[in-house]
C-alpha positions, 0 to 999 in steps of 0.5 A: 807952196802947193804940195800933193802927196800922190799915190795912185792906189790911194787916189783911186779906191775904185780903179776904172778898169777897162770896160768901165767909165764910172765917173766924169771923164773916167776917173778922179783925175778927170784924165779922159783916158781909157785903156780900151781898144776900139775896133774901127769902123764903128757903126750906130747902135742906138740913140737916146733923146733926153730933151734939150739941156737947160744949162746953169749959166748962159754963155759969156760975151762973144767978144772983148773990145778991151782985149781985142779978142772974140769967140770967147768960150764959157768958163762955167760950161760944166753942163752943156750936154748929158755926160754919161757914166757906165758900168755893168751894162748900164749907162747913166746920166743926170738931166737938167731937162726933167730933173732926174737920174736915168739908167739906160741899157748899154746894148739897146739904149732902152730906159731901165729906171729913172729917179726924179729929184726936185731940180736939175741934175747937171753932172753925171752920176758917180758909180761905186760898189752897186750905188749911183751918187748924184747931186741936184740943184735941189741941194741934195746929194742922192745915193741910189741903188744901181739896179733899180734906182731906189733911194738908199740915202740922201744928204742936204748940203746946206742947213737951210731949205731956201729956194730961188727961181732959176732957169724955169726951176726952183733951186736951192740957194746951195745947189750941188754942182760939183759931182760926187767924188769918192776917194779914200773911203769917203764921198765928197761934194759941195753945195754952192752958188754965189760968193756972197752966200756961204758954201759947204764942202761935205764929206760923207761915208758912201755906204751910210751917208753919215757925215765926216765933215761939213766945212762952211766957207765964204767968198767962193763959188764951187762948180764943176767936177771935183778932182783929187790926189791922195790927200788933196781935193781940187774944186773948180770955181768957174771964172775964179781960181780952183781951190785946194782942200785937205781931203781928211778935214776939208780945211782950205789948202790954197788955190791954183793961182795961175788957173781958172775955168771948170776944165781941170785934170791931174796927170799921172805924175801929179801935175795939174792942167787947167784953164786960164785965170781970165779971158783977157788974153787973145788966145785961149790957154791951158796951163800945166803946173807942177806940185809946187805950183810953178808953171811947167808949160803953156798950151796956147789957143787950146781949150781941151787936152789930154795928157797921158804918159808924157804926151799931150793930145790937144788942138791948137791953131787949127791942128790936132797934135800929139806932143811929147811935152816931157821931152822938149815939146817934140811934136809927134804928129799933127792933122788939120781939124776943126776946134773940138768941143771934147777930146778923150783918148783910148789905147789906140785912138784920139777921139774928138767931138765936133759940131754935128760929128765926131772923129777918131785919129790914130794915137800913134800916127794921127791917121783918120780912122773913122768919123760919124755924124750926130745931132748937135755939138758933141761935148761928152765922150765915154767908152765901155766894152768896145762901145763909144758913147757921145753926148750932144748939146741937143740932149741926144746920147749916141752909141757906136760899136763894131 
């Protein structure tokens, strides 16, 4: 039985206030929810080209003859673009193209500093108290000064420096592909690649880098952004079920047996939304489970969703919808749209990323508020101080503002 002691104020030692986007998908719940209002229409402000991403894993087979389904999404698609984090006038991203952490000026898009690691940086940095925390395929977690990119400290996830060739890079046998998560005065990350080698779940003091624990485990492959409740860490595993760990000790605490994939989020009332355990079903599915591990709802033909205050914003069977899932699944509105590759919400809009475009719809009515064209498929969206930042499959980062 899964239980999560959930207290909002313990979960977020760094509350993501309006105007900030300090970690992947905004907060430790990976909610994709911002309290900001955007003033539409938005206009292009700047574009930064970071080079085409080199993803860690290639996509899956496009069809499954046994199950009779086609167009399968990747269940390890955690680095299709340069996701960004934003705070204090700077936009940050990690690059799989040049193995670096970049800081851009949020107003102009000009580069302020760059810090090179020895292998790809696949997930966006986490920002906390003047520092930038990023993991690399070289096996290290780096703490950098947010103002100038200077190294504060670094921690090596595994006790060995073994390297292997992968996608035109020489990477650690234990790359850091989970992002950095900061909660309860601790920083957490994992060093992991394959289930036949040991993996490590690590906790350090974010200021000093001093170890709190390093738990070795076998038979797992930890990849994708970590999530947290007040006392529990949730670690995606790609095709396998996300794992649960005690945040104080790093000890195993079970698994989300109904789920799989790298897309996960935690709702305000401690329910967990995650992808399917396999791709054998004909429809894509997201499953919502309660703190006891029981299924609450199934969202069919859905790969991305945001759940906020009892309302689910999702795309299913050709339509973008708002559904009061806490109230007998009452549909608030629906509009016909293509299948999105990203979906977030702000105070007044639902924003979706598409192939070569992005669109905003009224959160209240579903009315189309704005659309814009970009280069590539939009996989990442973030909001800061009235600005919308979109990241694409071609390595472009586009900023739009009033």
